[in-house]
C-alpha positions, 0 to 999 in steps of 0.5 A: 472545519477546513479552515481551522484545520489549515491553521492548526496545520500551518502551526504544526509546520512551524513547531514541528510536531503533531498538533492535537486541537482542543475539544476532546478529553485526553483518552480520545487524543490521537492514536499515534501508536496505532498510526506508526504501526501501520505506517511502518507497513506503508513504507515497506509497501511502497518500497516494494512497489518501486521494485516492482515497477522498476523491475517490470520496466527491465523485464519488458525490455527483455527477450519477447520469447521469454516474456511470452512464457510468463503467467500472472505469477510474480512477487518481490521479496527481501532477503536476509541481508535486506536486498530486494528481489523480484521474481517473474514466472508461471505456476502450473501443475504446482510447479513454478517456471522461473523465467526472470530473477532480478536483483536490486543493488544499494543504488537501486540499479536492477540487474538480472541474475541467473540464480534459481530460487528454492522451488518450494519458496517461490511455489508457496509465494505463487500459491498465496498470491493466487489464493488472495487474488481469487478471494479479492475477485469474489469480494468486489463488484465485477469491473472494479479498479485494478489492484496491486498485490504485495506479499511478505513471508512472516517470521512464523512462515505464514504469508500476508498479502495486501491487495490496494487499488492501482494507479489506474490506466486513466491516471485515476488514484483510487480509494475505498477499498483495501484487502488484507489476508493472512495465509497459512504456511502451505499457501492453502487456506486464508486464516485471517482477514483485515480487509475494509471496503466502503462498498464503492471505490472513489478516485481523483484524476492526478492532474491538475495538482490540487487539494483532495480529501478522502472520505473515511468519516465512518472510521475513528483512525486512519486506515492502512489503505488511506495512509498508503494513499497519502504517502504514495500520491503525495507528490501528485496533489497539493494536499491529501487530507484523510478525514476520519470521524475524530481527526484529520491527517495529512502530510506537510512538505518541510524542505526535502522531508515530509512530516505527518500532522494529525489534528483532533476534531472538537465534538461539534465537528466530529458530530457532522 
């Protein structure tokens, strides 16, 4: 199966479009609309992650006395003009002690600002994050891999929080769990959950570079977490394949760009 998929992916690179293998009727073709919707979120999450890492590096080089005041509450957000911000502080007695506020310019430069954000805004974000992290800790086994948190304020003033496995300290890239919560505007309760957990986390050492396969054969379509894994770790591995029950997805580097390709399995392959 892997050899036939690789031949089709080579054809995809030459022709520059999504390939669908023969064997499934048209109504079972790859759901590109669902994939694109998830990929749009993934690109935002990766941008958030980059702001988080860069601002953390700047923060850790700051005054040690200020760093000592920090709690676990921090988050990034985009303002109305699309500019990224990163905020670090401590939530205590329903008040947020804002210690660091960084702004990212168009070139990616991180600058600390003394501008204080609206207290209700930062408190709600911190409360929503704490609620989601508490839920995560109740949902996974003890000593599970570390997770990164991402939060976004929605148009209806609710919050969405994503908790995805982080790149572990021992350089292991982890998959198998993704936790997504919608939280009400008061940041007091979870109103919707779209999580997925395989029951155990799996991972790959990031070195040496090699081909790896993510086992999602119990799912018909790529999950948001699997798409994130491929997009986030694409430079660490020579190839990363999402192996679903009906299709296989990956990215191929074409010059300076990456192109997604999706291959539908025939019925014989899908039944394995």
